[in-house]
N, CA and C atoms as an extended XYZ file, in Angstrom:
243
Properties=species:S:1:pos:R:3:atomname:S:1:resname:S:1:resid:I:1 pbc="F F F"
N       132.391       73.050       74.174 N   MET     1
C       132.144       71.843       73.401 CA  MET     1
C       130.916       70.455       74.263 C   MET     1
N       130.098       69.942       73.625 N   MET     2
C       129.665       68.572       74.515 CA  MET     2
C       129.198       67.560       73.404 C   MET     2
N       130.094       66.692       72.933 N   ALA     3
C       129.800       66.292       71.953 CA  ALA     3
C       130.217       64.498       71.949 C   ALA     3
N       129.598       63.806       70.961 N   TYR     4
C       130.054       62.202       70.840 CA  TYR     4
C       131.548       62.523       69.535 C   TYR     4
N       132.539       61.996       70.483 N   VAL     5
C       133.936       62.070       69.348 CA  VAL     5
C       134.408       61.001       69.261 C   VAL     5
N       134.924       60.303       68.174 N   THR     6
C       135.660       59.290       68.132 CA  THR     6
C       136.867       59.649       67.772 C   THR     6
N       137.847       59.113       68.205 N   ILE     7
C       139.163       58.957       67.762 CA  ILE     7
C       139.546       57.865       67.286 C   ILE     7
N       140.410       58.430       66.194 N   GLU     8
C       140.843       57.108       65.106 CA  GLU     8
C       142.366       57.112       65.115 C   GLU     8
N       142.750       56.114       65.278 N   LYS     9
C       144.395       55.620       65.000 CA  LYS     9
C       144.441       54.961       63.871 C   LYS     9
N       145.547       55.458       63.247 N   ASP    10
C       145.941       55.207       61.828 CA  ASP    10
C       144.406       55.184       60.922 C   ASP    10
N       143.613       55.834       60.991 N   GLY    11
C       142.660       56.313       60.236 CA  GLY    11
C       141.568       54.848       60.527 C   GLY    11
N       141.406       54.254       61.948 N   GLU    12
C       140.519       53.232       62.019 CA  GLU    12
C       140.071       53.785       63.370 C   GLU    12
N       138.532       53.892       63.555 N   PRO    13
C       137.934       53.949       64.799 CA  PRO    13
C       138.424       53.534       65.809 C   PRO    13
N       139.093       53.731       67.038 N   TRP    14
C       139.586       53.228       68.191 CA  TRP    14
C       138.913       53.428       69.302 C   TRP    14
N       138.270       54.652       69.698 N   MET    15
C       137.780       55.137       70.924 CA  MET    15
C       136.723       56.418       70.623 C   MET    15
N       135.867       55.848       71.567 N   ILE    16
C       134.728       56.729       71.244 CA  ILE    16
C       134.426       57.401       72.677 C   ILE    16
N       134.105       59.015       72.660 N   CYS    17
C       134.490       59.875       73.834 CA  CYS    17
C       133.134       60.750       73.732 C   CYS    17
N       132.665       60.905       75.014 N   HIS    18
C       131.913       62.111       75.088 CA  HIS    18
C       132.446       63.172       75.996 C   HIS    18
N       132.678       64.208       75.413 N   ALA    19
C       133.677       65.085       75.827 CA  ALA    19
C       133.166       66.407       75.958 C   ALA    19
N       132.918       67.084       77.190 N   VAL    20
C       132.042       68.738       77.497 CA  VAL    20
C       133.439       69.717       77.224 C   VAL    20
N       134.820       69.505       77.640 N   HIS    21
C       135.855       70.312       77.092 CA  HIS    21
C       136.815       69.848       75.993 C   HIS    21
N       137.071       71.035       74.970 N   ASP    22
C       138.245       70.357       74.288 CA  ASP    22
C       139.421       69.901       75.104 C   ASP    22
N       140.130       70.758       75.965 N   ASP    23
C       141.262       70.298       76.406 CA  ASP    23
C       141.017       68.774       76.620 C   ASP    23
N       139.901       68.343       77.565 N   ALA    24
C       139.932       67.068       77.814 CA  ALA    24
C       140.765       65.753       76.690 C   ALA    24
N       139.656       66.307       75.481 N   LEU    25
C       140.066       65.520       74.339 CA  LEU    25
C       141.479       65.441       74.079 C   LEU    25
N       141.682       66.941       74.013 N   GLU    26
C       143.246       66.871       73.346 CA  GLU    26
C       144.345       65.955       74.187 C   GLU    26
N       143.738       66.322       75.660 N   ARG    27
C       144.577       65.662       76.731 CA  ARG    27
C       144.971       64.125       76.576 C   ARG    27
N       143.316       63.507       75.909 N   ARG    28
C       143.502       62.227       75.817 CA  ARG    28
C       144.207       61.910       74.654 C   ARG    28
N       144.370       62.442       73.506 N   ILE    29
C       145.010       62.140       72.411 CA  ILE    29
C       146.337       62.398       72.521 C   ILE    29
N       146.716       63.488       73.305 N   ALA    30
C       148.281       63.428       73.487 CA  ALA    30
C       148.620       62.142       74.510 C   ALA    30
N       148.034       61.675       75.272 N   SER    31
C       148.590       60.446       76.125 CA  SER    31
C       148.177       59.298       75.108 C   SER    31
N       147.279       59.390       74.200 N   ALA    32
C       147.611       58.343       73.251 CA  ALA    32
C       148.882       58.548       72.492 C   ALA    32
N       149.500       59.533       72.071 N   LYS    33
C       150.297       59.714       71.337 CA  LYS    33
C       151.563       59.197       71.987 C   LYS    33
N       151.609       59.568       73.188 N   ALA    34
C       153.002       59.339       74.272 CA  ALA    34
C       152.951       57.825       74.602 C   ALA    34
N       151.907       56.807       74.027 N   GLU    35
C       151.791       55.679       74.301 CA  GLU    35
C       152.386       54.875       73.160 C   GLU    35
N       151.906       55.407       71.768 N   VAL    36
C       152.302       54.924       70.619 CA  VAL    36
C       152.417       56.119       69.833 C   VAL    36
N       153.897       56.411       70.081 N   PRO    37
C       154.343       57.646       69.044 CA  PRO    37
C       154.240       57.351       67.491 C   PRO    37
N       154.519       56.366       67.332 N   THR    38
C       154.273       55.936       65.755 CA  THR    38
C       153.049       55.956       64.945 C   THR    38
N       151.877       56.136       65.825 N   ALA    39
C       150.803       56.065       65.255 CA  ALA    39
C       150.101       57.513       65.131 C   ALA    39
N       149.326       57.359       64.073 N   THR    40
C       148.649       58.861       64.171 CA  THR    40
C       147.453       59.081       64.595 C   THR    40
N       146.762       59.990       65.277 N   PHE    41
C       145.313       59.875       66.059 CA  PHE    41
C       144.843       61.572       65.434 C   PHE    41
N       143.989       61.220       65.244 N   THR    42
C       142.504       62.380       64.633 CA  THR    42
C       141.543       61.946       65.537 C   THR    42
N       140.766       63.399       65.202 N   HIS    43
C       139.286       62.765       65.752 CA  HIS    43
C       138.001       63.699       64.995 C   HIS    43
N       136.985       63.241       64.951 N   ARG    44
C       135.757       63.465       64.486 CA  ARG    44
C       134.664       63.292       64.961 C   ARG    44
N       133.484       64.200       64.513 N   LEU    45
C       132.297       63.806       65.195 CA  LEU    45
C       131.677       62.221       65.071 C   LEU    45
N       131.240       61.666       66.172 N   SER    46
C       130.887       60.489       66.102 CA  SER    46
C       129.739       60.146       65.190 C   SER    46
N       129.537       58.728       64.570 N   THR    47
C       128.348       58.708       63.501 CA  THR    47
C       127.369       58.350       64.431 C   THR    47
N       125.955       58.380       64.037 N   PRO    48
C       124.933       58.084       65.175 CA  PRO    48
C       125.082       56.922       65.892 C   PRO    48
N       125.394       55.816       64.877 N   VAL    49
C       125.837       54.344       65.666 CA  VAL    49
C       127.047       54.735       66.714 C   VAL    49
N       128.001       54.918       66.726 N   GLU    50
C       129.237       55.315       67.523 CA  GLU    50
C       128.654       56.167       68.728 C   GLU    50
N       127.908       57.318       68.177 N   SER    51
C       127.210       57.778       69.602 CA  SER    51
C       126.511       57.234       70.406 C   SER    51
N       125.477       56.277       69.814 N   GLN    52
C       124.469       55.216       70.266 CA  GLN    52
C       125.220       54.531       71.520 C   GLN    52
N       126.365       53.693       70.719 N   ARG    53
C       127.050       53.111       71.555 CA  ARG    53
C       127.860       53.876       72.656 C   ARG    53
N       128.110       55.194       72.450 N   CYS    54
C       129.107       55.439       73.761 CA  CYS    54
C       128.127       55.825       74.873 C   CYS    54
N       127.098       56.266       74.561 N   ALA    55
C       125.582       56.722       75.779 CA  ALA    55
C       125.493       55.276       76.228 C   ALA    55
N       125.185       53.830       75.220 N   GLU    56
C       125.075       53.077       76.210 CA  GLU    56
C       126.199       52.208       77.351 C   GLU    56
N       127.472       53.220       76.662 N   ALA    57
C       128.653       52.039       77.524 CA  ALA    57
C       128.570       53.110       78.812 C   ALA    57
N       128.091       54.587       78.705 N   MET    58
C       128.125       55.520       79.835 CA  MET    58
C       126.976       55.011       80.502 C   MET    58
N       126.118       54.659       80.068 N   ASP    59
C       124.973       54.512       80.629 CA  ASP    59
C       125.087       52.843       81.702 C   ASP    59
N       125.919       51.917       81.073 N   ALA    60
C       126.445       50.671       81.657 CA  ALA    60
C       127.332       51.012       83.017 C   ALA    60
N       128.440       52.248       83.005 N   GLN    61
C       129.278       52.472       84.147 CA  GLN    61
C       128.805       53.826       84.883 C   GLN    61
N       127.431       53.818       84.919 N   ALA    62
C       126.712       54.833       85.758 CA  ALA    62
C       127.246       54.477       87.111 C   ALA    62
N       127.746       55.628       87.755 N   GLY    63
C       128.468       55.200       88.938 CA  GLY    63
C       129.891       54.701       89.246 C   GLY    63
N       130.204       54.233       88.314 N   LEU    64
C       131.531       53.582       88.405 CA  LEU    64
C       132.616       54.682       87.942 C   LEU    64
N       132.420       55.520       87.181 N   VAL    65
C       133.411       56.518       87.245 CA  VAL    65
C       132.968       57.929       87.676 C   VAL    65
N       134.005       58.771       87.879 N   GLU    66
C       133.680       59.634       88.961 CA  GLU    66
C       132.479       60.780       87.885 C   GLU    66
N       132.869       61.358       87.088 N   ASP    67
C       131.910       62.135       86.235 CA  ASP    67
C       131.875       61.736       84.898 C   ASP    67
N       131.456       60.828       84.506 N   PRO    68
C       130.867       60.591       83.173 CA  PRO    68
C       130.868       61.797       82.438 C   PRO    68
N       130.238       62.615       82.721 N   PHE    69
C       129.699       63.552       82.162 CA  PHE    69
C       130.512       64.659       81.413 C   PHE    69
N       131.717       64.837       82.259 N   ASP    70
C       132.870       65.721       82.272 CA  ASP    70
C       133.690       64.957       80.818 C   ASP    70
N       134.062       64.014       81.223 N   PHE    71
C       134.775       63.328       79.946 CA  PHE    71
C       134.698       61.921       80.065 C   PHE    71
N       134.224       61.255       79.186 N   PHE    72
C       133.903       59.437       79.044 CA  PHE    72
C       134.745       59.232       77.782 C   PHE    72
N       135.225       58.610       77.642 N   ALA    73
C       136.235       57.721       76.820 CA  ALA    73
C       136.364       55.628       77.032 C   ALA    73
N       135.892       54.918       75.858 N   THR    74
C       136.308       53.794       76.002 CA  THR    74
C       136.621       53.592       74.597 C   THR    74
N       137.565       52.375       74.525 N   LYS    75
C       138.000       51.947       73.489 CA  LYS    75
C       136.883       50.862       72.679 C   LYS    75
N       136.740       51.371       71.590 N   ILE    76
C       135.801       50.506       70.907 CA  ILE    76
C       135.882       48.974       70.628 C   ILE    76
N       137.224       48.247       70.706 N   ASP    77
C       137.375       46.832       71.077 CA  ASP    77
C       136.757       46.461       72.232 C   ASP    77
N       136.418       47.350       73.411 N   ASP    78
C       136.155       47.015       74.601 CA  ASP    78
C       134.460       47.036       75.028 C   ASP    78
N       134.275       47.344       74.039 N   LEU    79
C       132.621       47.351       74.084 CA  LEU    79
C       131.735       45.993       73.331 C   LEU    79
N       130.898       45.715       74.146 N   PRO    80
C       130.194       44.516       73.704 CA  PRO    80
C       129.619       44.467       72.113 C   PRO    80
N       129.748       43.753       71.283 N   ARG    81
C       129.044       43.661       69.898 CA  ARG    81
C       127.813       43.405       69.592 C   ARG    81
């Protein structure tokens, strides 16, 4: 898998990700569930706008993350508007 994915928290977009492996995405969701056990987390393919915002966030952090193309995630609220 290599896709832009949106993780939703209680039905609202919460985090956008670029994932190469399904297991990295599942680990991120499991971690979120451990932090907020009362919330419901689901994931879906990102919309074109969400994908573009994720790509821009990845570009902005180039060199600041170990390997952004293995797994990259950022909370939507942390993105510039």
